[in-house]
N, C-alpha and C positions, 0 to 999 in steps of 0.2 A: 504494500500500500504506500502511496506517496506521503512524504513527511509533511506534517503540518507546519505552516509558517509560524515562527515563534514571535512572541510579543516584541522582542528586541529587533527582529528583522522588520516587523511592521513599523515600528517607531523610526528605524533608519530610513525606510522608504518614504514615510511621511515627511521626515526632515529634508530629504533630498528634493521631494516635490515642492516643499515650501521654499527651499532655497532657489530652485529654478523659477518658481513663480515670482519671487522677489526680484530676481535678476531681470526677468522679462518686463516687469513693471518699471524697473529702473531704466531699462533701455527705452521703453515707450515714452517715459517722462522726459528723458534726455532728447529723444527725437522731436517730441512736441515742443520742447523749449527751443531747439534749434530752428524749427519751422517758424515759430512765433517771432524769433529774432530776425530771421531772414525776411519775413513779411514786413516787420516793422522797418527794417533797413531798406527794403525795396520801396515801400510807400514813402519813406522819408526822403528818398532820392528823387522822387517825381515832383514836378513843379506844383505849387499850391495855387498859383494864379496864372491866367493866360492873358496875352495882350488883347486889347479891345480897339483895334483901328476902326475908324469910321467906315461903315458899309460892309465890314467883314465880320463874320460870326464864327468863332471857334468853339468846339465842344469836344470833350473827351469822355471816354468810359473805359473802365478797367475791370476785369473779372478774373479772379484766381482760378487755377486749374480745378476741374470738377472731380478728378480722380487722384487718389493717393495723397502723399504728404509732401510732394516735391514743390519747390518754389523756383520759378524760372527767372530769367533776366530780361523780361520784356520792359520796354519803356516808351514813353511819348514825351514830347517836349515842344514848346512854342515860346519864342522870345523875340523881342525887338532888337534888330541889329543896328550897328552904329550909323548906317545910312538911312535908317527909318523903315527899311523893309522888315519883313517878319520871317524868321527862321522857323521851320517846322521839321520835326523828325520823329520817326518811329523806328524801333529796332528790336532785335532779339539776340541775346547772347547764348551761345552753345552751352548746354548743361542745365541741370535743375538742382542747384544747391546754393549755399551761401556764397561760395566763391564766384558763381555766375552772377549773383546779385551784386556783389562788390565790383566785379568787372564791368557790369552794366553802368554803375556810377562813374567809373573812370571814362567809359566811352562817351556818356552823355556830357560830362563836364569837359572832356577834351573837345567835343564838337562845339560847345559854347565858347570855350576859350579861343579856339582857332578861328571861329567866326569873326572875332575882332581883328584878325589879321587878313583873312580873305573871306568874302561872302559868296564867291562863285562856287556853286554846289559841287561841281566835279573836282575842283582843286581842294575844296574843304575835305571831301572824302579821301582824296589821295594823301593829304597831310595827316589826317586822322589815322589812316592805315599805317603810315610810316611810324607814327607815334606809338601805336599799339604793338607793332613789331619790335620797337626799341624797348618796350616794357618786358619782353621776353616771356610772356604768358603763353600757355598752351591753348588758351581759349581764343575763340574768334566770335565775331558778331556780324549779323546782317543788318542792313539799315537803308532807309530811304530818307534823303534830306531834300527839302524844298525851300526855295526863297520866293516869298510872295511880295509883289509890289502892290500896296493897297491903293495906289493912285490909278494904275492902269489895269490891275487885275492879272498882270503877267505872273505866271508860276514857272519857275525854273527848277527842274528836278533831276537828281542823280540817284542811282540805286546801286547798292552793294550787296548782291546776293539775296536781296529781300523780295518778297512777293510784291507784284505790282499794285498800284492803287486803283481805285474805281472812280469814275467820273459820271456826272449826270447833268443835263441842262433842262431848263424849264419848258422847252418845246418837246420834251418826251424822249430825247436821245440819251443813251447811257451805254457804258461799256467798261472794259478793262484797259487801262493805259498801256499802250504799246511802246515801250522804250527798251533800249539795248541793255543797259545795266552793266555791272562788272562783278568781280568776285567778292566774297565777304571780306570784311575788314580784319586784318591781322593774319592773313594767310600768305600772300605773295608780295614781294617787293616791287616797287616802281610800277604800280598799276595806274592806268588812266581810266577815269569814270566819265562816260559820255553824259552830256546834259541835254535833256529834252524840254521844250518849252510848250506851255499850255496857256489857256486864257480862262480865268474864272469869270463867268458871265452872270448877269442878273438872274437870281433865283436858282443858280447852279450850285453843285457840290463837288468837292473832291474828298474821297474817303481814304485815309491812310490807315493801315491795319497790320496786325501781326498774324502769323499763321494759326494761332489758337482760335482766331475768329472764324476761319474758313476751313478748318480741317478737324475731323473727329472720327470716332470708330465707325460711324455710319455715313460719313461725308468726305468725299475727296476734295482736294484743293480747288479743282476746276468747278465742281458742283457748289462749293462754298462761295467762290467768287461770283458765280452766276446768281446765287441767292442775294448777295450784296448788291449786285448790279440791278436786280429787280427792285429791291428795297429803295435804292438811291433814285432810280427812275420814277417810282411812284411818289416818293417824297418831294422831288423837284416839281413834278406836275401838280401835286396837291398843295404846294406852297408851304410845306412843313419847315420848321426851323431846324438848325443844325443839331441842337440838343435832342430833339425828338428822333431824328434819324440815327444819331449815335446810340441812343437807348434801344431803338429797334434792332440795330445791328448786333448789339451785345445780347439781347434777348434771343435772337436767332442762334447765336453761338451756344448759349446755355441750353437751349432746347435739344440740340444735337449731342450734348454731352462732350464738350471739348476737353481734351486731356492735357492741354497746355494753357498757360496764362494767355489772356486775350486782351489786347489793347486796341482802341479805336480813337482816331483823331479825325474829326470832320471839319472841313473848311467850307463855309457857306458865304454867299454874297446876297445881301438883302436889298440891293438895288441902288445904293448911293455910294459912289466911289469916295474913298477917304482922302486924306492929305497927310504928308509927312510933317515932321517937325519943322518949324520955321528955319529957313536958310538951307534946307537940304534939297538939292536939285534932283530932278528925275534922271 
């Protein structure tokens, strides 16, 4: 007959199970703390206020990943440049951890700092790329940078490995921007980033976004972009404001269960072209 387990053996087994349970709880608590720190760091690095040039409306929305405990390095930014134009950027750092979040801060701050030296989007991305390579990090980032002239509505755009933006006009046209782009930032040396020019027209929109908005378990990037194109087109025809469109785009991402952070920056034109600061020439 099999030997009965002794009380000492039972006690030892219970002690081991208790120790393993305590270790699991400790690891879970450490992971939760790390995620909370990364989220706080990420949110703290994003701009609190957006420029408000006359005639232009900017709106942003951000949603953390729906699955798991990972935190990514998505960002959005908008700021007034020295010549009175508005710099706009969205991007995504490779990886989903606190290192990616910290690297995101370096990229965003680098873009802002270098924009005081050159506002030309292609040159700005090229200089940022060289800066990131000099840092010697193993991480890289994708990015779209646009320079908006609030007087003329001219948008100059350069793209570094990032998904294209979406546009829509009040007369019912909409689509995905067709620009050449270049490789991600921090990968190759001496890269040139082509610049594409667009025009922001009355009642129109440009939607800059990260891939968490348009990609999920049940949605390909192409399908996601088509969804945003439809939303932007309807919004422009219906006369919606930039904030309502940004909220609708994020709701669409949340419904499909995006597995990555999702950031949206919408640029809208409410019909009155603005002006630059006194003394700044077009």
